[in-house]
Steps between C-alpha positions, in 0.01 A plus 500: 500500500660501155874481446700626202627151415149353514373769266799456267462121470131496407446277201238490226378165368597437140484152343466176693787485750624844392490840664618847400686751709636847441851585614518766767765773511485495881668159479764586240868405515713695250365362170275213610235407750627437854555127568303498822199647320526231231514234771191644667326507161564126444358418844191713427454319167508156662251617766259600221490145362192291585717214632702717738530391862752525780781732593818581310781259593763592240543707189770504232505784246710533187525815291539448127476862380435845636135559589417829335230753596203335332227245543615144554331160493540236770436138407434277801529122488430254779775242446395253768258491790567264787314440823636816670756645257450663160768578238449799268671667206447861394634665183501876449467590135484809284143597412533344152637183670808511276759513780537338842610769743518289815400159626432372848437176679302515823399245760197554719389271780251450772622435852469150643192448715695300759856455611713233337509173691808284456521145626833360601611183323561162663 
């Protein structure tokens, strides 16, 4: 089964670590793309990366400028990869890469394979 949001957040590979997306009028908020759609787009971009693993733990999204009806570029960077937690940054840019439209930091992680065991001190 295909959902509107899944169809709308499909990305096309561009350069290494970069993907393209087309804004969608179904997710439009006055004069810019709807924030929830932009958040979903950043998650989709991280999931396209070869190093992706885990589930979304947290996401922080900042809007720098209105995201107009056009194609946009998403640059994905793996900031740090730990044993079970990965830290990512995503920048949304105009197609010519001249302006940052939004930026996001995301943390993905894999669940622990066993419960935490604490020992009491002396």
